[in-house]
Kinemage of the C-alpha trace (Angstrom):
@kinemage 1
@onewidth
@group {chain A} dominant
@subgroup {mainchain}
@vectorlist {calphas} color= white
{ca met a 1} P 62.191 126.145 86.865
{ca met a 2} L 62.709 123.476 90.104
{ca lys a 3} L 64.630 126.043 92.427
{ca met a 4} L 68.314 123.221 92.845
{ca phe a 5} L 69.801 123.769 96.284
{ca trp a 6} L 73.817 122.971 96.343
{ca leu a 7} L 73.654 122.381 99.591
{ca ser a 8} L 72.467 118.966 101.710
{ca asn a 9} L 72.604 117.514 104.390
{ca pro a 10} L 73.580 113.650 103.684
{ca leu a 11} L 72.182 112.570 106.806
{ca ala a 12} L 68.844 113.403 106.091
{ca asn a 13} L 68.956 111.682 102.352
{ca his a 14} L 66.796 108.788 101.808
{ca leu a 15} L 69.489 106.962 99.886
{ca phe a 16} L 72.566 107.264 102.920
{ca gly a 17} L 71.079 104.404 105.344
{ca pro a 18} L 70.899 101.438 102.213
{ca leu a 19} L 74.675 102.926 100.232
{ca ala a 20} L 76.244 103.299 104.356
{ca thr a 21} L 75.337 99.930 104.890
{ca ile a 22} L 76.244 98.617 101.104
{ca ile a 23} L 79.648 100.421 101.056
{ca leu a 24} L 80.840 98.593 105.293
{ca gly a 25} L 79.265 94.987 103.801
{ca leu a 26} L 81.563 95.364 100.854
{ca phe a 27} L 84.284 96.255 103.124
{ca val a 28} L 84.009 93.527 105.108
{ca leu a 29} L 83.800 91.259 102.192
{ca ala a 30} L 86.884 93.000 101.611
{ca ala a 31} L 88.403 92.317 104.977
{ca leu a 32} L 87.975 88.707 105.184
{ca ala a 33} L 88.917 87.633 101.441
{ca leu a 34} L 92.127 89.817 102.004
{ca leu a 35} L 92.444 87.478 105.437
{ca ala a 36} L 91.870 84.751 103.297
{ca phe a 37} L 94.393 85.201 101.016
{ca gln a 38} L 97.085 86.028 103.182
{ca val a 39} L 96.403 82.840 104.970
{ca gly a 40} L 96.339 81.140 101.686
{ca arg a 41} L 100.164 82.456 100.412
{ca met a 42} L 101.615 81.533 104.143
{ca thr a 43} L 100.132 77.767 103.977
{ca leu a 44} L 98.901 76.930 100.944
{ca pro a 45} L 101.660 77.840 98.229
{ca ile a 46} L 100.918 75.729 95.405
{ca leu a 47} L 98.039 76.856 95.322
{ca ala a 48} L 99.789 80.428 93.341
{ca ile a 49} L 98.035 81.146 90.270
{ca pro a 50} L 100.983 82.372 87.978
{ca thr a 51} L 100.328 85.508 86.407
{ca pro a 52} L 101.914 88.067 84.073
{ca ala a 53} L 102.031 90.634 86.598
{ca pro a 54} L 104.247 90.484 89.257
{ca ala a 55} L 102.830 89.632 92.956
{ca val a 56} L 101.651 92.017 94.910
{ca ser a 57} L 102.352 92.420 98.717
{ca asn a 58} L 100.286 91.955 101.229
{ca gln a 59} L 101.274 95.520 102.507
{ca val a 60} L 100.831 97.396 99.465
{ca leu a 61} L 97.218 95.328 99.372
{ca trp a 62} L 96.144 96.687 102.862
{ca gln a 63} L 97.085 100.356 102.623
{ca arg a 64} L 95.254 99.739 99.553
{ca tyr a 65} L 92.148 98.916 101.757
{ca leu a 66} L 92.821 101.386 104.022
{ca thr a 67} L 93.240 104.465 101.055
{ca trp a 68} L 89.427 103.491 99.911
{ca ala a 69} L 88.511 102.982 103.822
{ca ile a 70} L 89.509 107.194 103.430
{ca ile a 71} L 88.155 107.633 99.533
{ca ala a 72} L 84.810 105.989 99.887
{ca pro a 73} L 82.583 107.783 103.059
{ca leu a 74} L 84.811 111.083 101.534
{ca phe a 75} L 82.925 111.238 98.358
{ca leu a 76} L 79.420 109.087 99.855
{ca ile a 77} L 78.871 112.285 101.989
{ca ala a 78} L 80.038 114.666 98.962
{ca val a 79} L 77.036 113.343 96.706
{ca leu a 80} L 74.607 113.319 99.312
{ca ser a 81} L 75.493 116.445 99.935
{ca gly a 82} L 74.546 118.592 97.147
{ca pro a 83} L 76.487 119.889 93.519
{ca leu a 84} L 78.370 122.456 95.700
{ca ala a 85} L 80.192 119.421 97.477
{ca val a 86} L 80.401 117.311 94.096
{ca ala a 87} L 82.322 120.410 92.809
{ca leu a 88} L 84.581 121.287 95.848
{ca leu a 89} L 85.834 117.521 95.394
{ca cys a 90} L 86.193 117.905 91.863
{ca ala a 91} L 87.392 121.034 92.697
{ca phe a 92} L 90.230 119.468 94.769
{ca leu a 93} L 91.343 116.599 92.029
{ca cys a 94} L 91.594 119.196 89.720
{ca trp a 95} L 94.036 120.788 91.830
{ca gln a 96} L 96.367 117.913 92.963
{ca gly a 97} L 96.032 116.022 90.070
{ca gly a 98} L 96.622 118.873 87.825
{ca arg a 99} L 99.988 119.247 89.710
{ca glu a 100} L 100.564 115.651 89.572
{ca tyr a 101} L 99.892 115.753 85.168
{ca ala a 102} L 101.491 119.063 85.309
{ca asp a 103} L 105.612 117.205 86.697
{ca leu a 104} L 104.672 114.291 84.761
{ca met a 105} L 104.592 116.429 80.955
{ca lys a 106} L 106.844 118.817 82.556
{ca leu a 107} L 104.826 122.050 81.798
{ca pro a 108} L 106.303 125.460 83.243
{ca ala a 109} L 104.816 126.828 86.641
{ca ser a 110} L 103.005 129.603 84.722
{ca his a 111} L 101.108 127.058 82.410
{ca gly a 112} L 100.581 124.334 85.417
{ca ala a 113} L 98.494 126.843 87.037
{ca ala a 114} L 96.616 127.758 84.304
{ca leu a 115} L 96.277 124.583 83.589
{ca val a 116} L 93.949 124.077 87.679
{ca leu a 117} L 92.849 127.431 87.222
{ca ser a 118} L 90.667 126.854 83.551
{ca gly a 119} L 89.459 123.485 85.204
{ca trp a 120} L 88.204 125.468 88.340
{ca ala a 121} L 86.383 128.250 85.536
{ca thr a 122} L 84.516 124.785 84.255
{ca leu a 123} L 83.410 123.628 87.798
{ca ala a 124} L 82.087 126.520 88.256
{ca ala a 125} L 80.383 127.424 85.002
{ca ala a 126} L 78.758 123.942 85.313
{ca leu a 127} L 77.652 124.056 89.206
{ca ile a 128} L 76.164 127.563 87.250
{ca val a 129} L 74.531 126.640 84.648
{ca gly a 130} L 74.783 122.940 83.983
{ca ser a 131} L 75.094 121.107 80.642
{ca ala a 132} L 75.604 124.162 79.012
{ca ala a 133} L 78.824 124.412 80.250
{ca leu a 134} L 80.519 121.482 79.016
{ca val a 135} L 79.059 122.302 75.230
{ca ala a 136} L 81.244 126.319 76.112
{ca ala a 137} L 84.025 124.637 77.903
{ca pro a 138} L 86.542 123.364 75.207
{ca val a 139} L 86.024 125.803 72.731
{ca leu a 140} L 86.994 128.983 75.636
{ca ala a 141} L 89.709 126.602 76.765
{ca phe a 142} L 91.042 126.842 73.014
{ca phe a 143} L 90.627 129.833 72.739
{ca gly a 144} L 92.346 130.254 76.220
{ca trp a 145} L 94.974 128.281 75.840
{ca ser a 146} L 95.709 130.133 71.986
{ca leu a 147} L 96.794 133.239 73.470
{ca val a 148} L 99.023 130.990 76.022
{ca ala a 149} L 100.934 129.261 72.985
{ca leu a 150} L 102.160 132.789 72.028
{ca arg a 151} L 103.971 134.427 75.256
{ca ser a 152} L 107.464 132.452 75.206
{ca val a 153} L 107.884 129.969 77.867
{ca lys a 154} L 110.990 130.052 79.714
{ca gly a 155} L 114.105 128.637 77.595
{ca glu a 156} L 112.787 128.318 75.072
{ca gln a 157} L 115.036 128.203 71.675
{ca ser a 158} L 112.621 127.508 69.102
{ca val a 159} L 108.635 128.320 69.264
{ca glu a 160} L 108.008 124.323 68.862
{ca lys a 161} L 109.198 124.676 72.476
{ca arg a 162} L 105.415 127.030 73.061
{ca phe a 163} L 103.359 125.680 71.140
{ca gly a 164} L 104.446 122.061 72.595
{ca ala a 165} L 104.045 122.984 76.486
{ca ala a 166} L 100.418 125.284 75.011
{ca leu a 167} L 99.381 122.128 73.349
{ca val a 168} L 100.151 119.830 76.737
{ca gly a 169} L 98.145 122.502 78.985
{ca leu a 170} L 95.338 122.165 76.486
{ca trp a 171} L 94.877 118.688 76.754
{ca gly a 172} L 95.340 118.813 80.900
{ca ser a 173} L 93.087 121.301 81.246
{ca leu a 174} L 90.493 119.421 79.496
{ca tyr a 175} L 91.348 115.980 81.353
{ca ile a 176} L 91.552 117.319 85.270
{ca gly a 177} L 88.795 120.310 84.747
{ca trp a 178} L 86.725 119.704 81.301
{ca leu a 179} L 85.665 115.483 82.189
{ca pro a 180} L 85.226 115.527 86.048
{ca ala a 181} L 82.752 118.672 85.153
{ca tyr a 182} L 80.439 115.892 84.028
{ca leu a 183} L 80.308 115.228 87.598
{ca val a 184} L 79.004 118.320 88.346
{ca ala a 185} L 76.432 118.743 85.939
{ca leu a 186} L 74.756 115.167 86.648
{ca ser a 187} L 74.575 116.049 90.900
{ca val a 188} L 73.411 119.648 88.885
{ca ser a 189} L 70.369 118.156 87.028
{ca ala a 190} L 69.325 116.287 90.640
{ca ser a 191} L 70.625 112.362 89.713
{ca pro a 192} L 72.524 112.094 92.610
{ca gly a 193} L 72.601 107.965 91.211
{ca leu a 194} L 74.182 108.623 88.542
{ca val a 195} L 76.943 109.953 90.551
{ca leu a 196} L 77.418 107.270 92.681
{ca ala a 197} L 77.123 104.722 90.190
{ca val a 198} L 80.250 106.117 88.480
{ca gly a 199} L 82.030 106.136 91.624
{ca leu a 200} L 81.364 102.632 92.785
{ca gly a 201} L 80.918 101.188 89.103
{ca val a 202} L 84.629 102.281 89.168
{ca ala a 203} L 85.847 101.338 92.119
{ca leu a 204} L 84.313 98.384 91.955
{ca ser a 205} L 85.407 97.297 88.003
{ca asp a 206} L 89.695 98.672 88.621
{ca val a 207} L 89.015 96.077 92.164
{ca gly a 208} L 87.585 93.665 89.464
{ca ala a 209} L 90.085 93.770 87.006
{ca phe a 210} L 92.846 93.621 89.704
{ca cys a 211} L 91.388 89.688 90.417
{ca cys a 212} L 89.908 88.260 87.540
{ca gly a 213} L 93.481 89.388 85.615
{ca lys a 214} L 95.350 87.972 88.996
{ca ala a 215} L 93.111 84.892 88.117
{ca leu a 216} L 92.608 84.487 84.507
{ca gly a 217} L 95.143 85.975 83.331
{ca gly a 218} L 95.321 85.729 79.461
{ca pro a 219} L 96.782 87.696 76.853
{ca arg a 220} L 98.288 91.626 77.303
{ca leu a 221} L 95.848 93.687 76.277
{ca ala a 222} L 98.212 96.920 75.566
{ca pro a 223} L 101.750 95.598 76.173
{ca thr a 224} L 103.730 98.298 75.709
{ca leu a 225} L 100.957 100.914 77.731
{ca ser a 226} L 100.357 98.690 80.445
{ca pro a 227} L 102.027 94.859 80.511
{ca asn a 228} L 100.287 94.426 83.600
{ca lys a 229} L 96.630 94.384 81.804
{ca thr a 230} L 95.121 91.169 80.407
{ca trp a 231} L 91.710 90.262 78.958
{ca gly a 232} L 91.102 88.602 82.178
{ca gly a 233} L 91.051 91.917 83.718
{ca val a 234} L 89.757 93.760 81.290
{ca ala a 235} L 85.842 91.018 81.711
{ca gly a 236} L 86.761 91.826 85.838
{ca asn a 237} L 86.200 95.775 84.722
{ca phe a 238} L 82.872 94.899 83.045
{ca leu a 239} L 82.205 92.320 85.616
{ca gly a 240} L 82.983 94.983 88.889
{ca ala a 241} L 80.766 97.691 86.785
{ca ala a 242} L 77.492 95.222 86.593
{ca leu a 243} L 77.874 94.353 90.362
{ca ala a 244} L 77.909 97.870 91.259
{ca leu a 245} L 74.813 98.998 89.307
{ca ala a 246} L 73.081 95.814 90.707
{ca leu a 247} L 73.886 97.117 94.029
{ca leu a 248} L 72.720 101.058 93.406
{ca thr a 249} L 69.161 99.675 91.640
{ca phe a 250} L 67.253 101.089 94.564
{ca ala a 251} L 69.225 104.656 94.308
{ca leu a 252} L 67.975 104.282 90.278
{ca pro a 253} L 64.518 103.912 90.083
{ca asp a 254} L 63.773 105.126 86.949
{ca phe a 255} L 66.000 102.739 84.798
{ca gln a 256} L 64.844 99.911 83.498
{ca leu a 257} L 67.049 96.165 83.647
{ca trp a 258} L 69.209 97.047 79.722
{ca gln a 259} L 69.409 100.856 80.696
{ca arg a 260} L 71.119 99.669 84.132
{ca cys a 261} L 73.244 97.614 81.351
{ca leu a 262} L 73.920 100.090 79.625
{ca leu a 263} L 75.033 101.648 82.153
{ca ala a 264} L 77.351 99.618 83.650
{ca leu a 265} L 79.505 98.897 80.069
{ca ala a 266} L 79.895 102.829 80.095
{ca ile a 267} L 81.805 102.578 83.130
{ca gly a 268} L 83.533 99.254 82.570
{ca val a 269} L 84.888 100.957 78.508
{ca gly a 270} L 85.751 104.223 80.391
{ca ser a 271} L 87.176 102.552 83.283
{ca ile a 272} L 89.393 100.515 81.075
{ca trp a 273} L 90.030 103.539 78.616
{ca gly a 274} L 90.663 105.883 81.513
{ca asp a 275} L 93.715 102.948 82.365
{ca leu a 276} L 95.495 103.187 79.607
{ca leu a 277} L 95.376 106.506 78.622
{ca glu a 278} L 96.974 107.292 82.015
{ca ser a 279} L 99.900 104.712 80.929
{ca leu a 280} L 100.511 106.114 78.350
{ca leu a 281} L 101.090 109.833 80.435
{ca lys a 282} L 102.792 108.036 82.983
{ca arg a 283} L 104.937 106.686 79.880
{ca gln a 284} L 105.673 109.985 78.788
{ca gly a 285} L 106.395 110.862 81.862
{ca gly a 286} L 108.861 108.219 82.498
{ca val a 287} L 107.383 107.506 85.902
{ca lys a 288} L 105.630 104.667 86.980
{ca asp a 289} L 103.379 106.224 89.939
{ca ala a 290} L 101.809 109.896 88.884
{ca gly a 291} L 102.801 110.769 92.381
{ca arg a 292} L 102.748 109.725 96.114
{ca met a 293} L 99.623 110.983 97.715
{ca leu a 294} L 97.987 107.848 98.010
{ca pro a 295} L 99.838 104.359 99.141
{ca gly a 296} L 99.113 101.472 97.418
{ca phe a 297} L 98.333 103.343 94.331
{ca gly a 298} L 100.718 106.337 93.799
{ca gly a 299} L 99.515 109.363 92.851
{ca leu a 300} L 95.617 110.798 92.552
{ca leu a 301} L 95.673 110.401 88.549
{ca asp a 302} L 96.760 107.012 89.568
{ca arg a 303} L 93.133 106.534 91.544
{ca ile a 304} L 90.770 108.215 89.901
{ca asp a 305} L 92.533 108.145 85.993
{ca ser a 306} L 89.601 105.870 85.539
{ca leu a 307} L 86.945 108.230 86.992
{ca leu a 308} L 87.477 111.110 84.077
{ca met a 309} L 87.046 108.898 81.350
{ca ala a 310} L 84.076 106.320 83.050
{ca ala a 311} L 82.053 110.689 84.100
{ca pro a 312} L 81.191 111.728 81.051
{ca leu a 313} L 80.291 108.369 79.425
{ca val a 314} L 77.613 107.396 81.861
{ca tyr a 315} L 76.906 111.486 81.397
{ca ala a 316} L 76.379 111.111 77.694
{ca ile a 317} L 74.733 107.368 77.995
{ca ala a 318} L 72.093 108.746 80.017
{ca leu a 319} L 70.888 111.987 78.394
{ca leu a 320} L 70.042 109.607 75.171
{ca ile a 321} L 68.427 106.669 77.372
{ca thr a 322} L 65.951 108.811 79.551
{ca lys a 323} L 64.614 111.507 76.224
């Protein structure tokens, strides 16, 4: 078996230079686009295109830009630093995402703690044993949360409350612990290009959805869950994912064009799916944002919802097309 080093110097990775250049270029273009958009709003309001979604202020757009400027290099360095760094990054996502999820679902404190700990256990297992942990984790989670369901919860007046809390906890432990473990498994299998494809693909997919949704509009995709999401935005999801895979051709040298197209499709579907799923959670919780951690976006879950769903889809597609 090939020896796997859990940590490495990201600056020594041959992918670092090209990736840093691409990310810097994207941020320069984004800054120029925001400036042009801001000037256009002030000088050419007649050209504004009406859309079903309310206009986003210039301040919020710049807040999102700065948030992306922090997230992008951190993600790049973590991926190029090896599986341990990816696992630690995912552990943070699990911790903060778990806290936001527990607040949204009004889980008891003990259930919220169990949710995060079970997620960390899944990530550790994925780091140590790789893909085998992905198969065992849901089964172990079911048995673990079945035990939790047998315990009473504070303020319960019937068993329905404890069952409901355990069921929500089980779902959450898979959502914020098991799904990101696929990123760890990809990193352990020496596939940094695929991890980068998920990250950049989801980022550009979300940006594409926002831009095309504003410019094209169209019928609403899911009026009840996410009134601002349109079929024009869906087109942007897939265009953004395709652009990401095109930019990362050098990081996926063993993948043919049709394989990269399938990966882009998986990322686009995952981005849409994850966005709608998180909208459902926020509707259930009766809030607009999952939290306030990320300026311009809201909570961490508001930013990683697409990543959580895209990671396992990319893993599955990669497994099928590389056999």
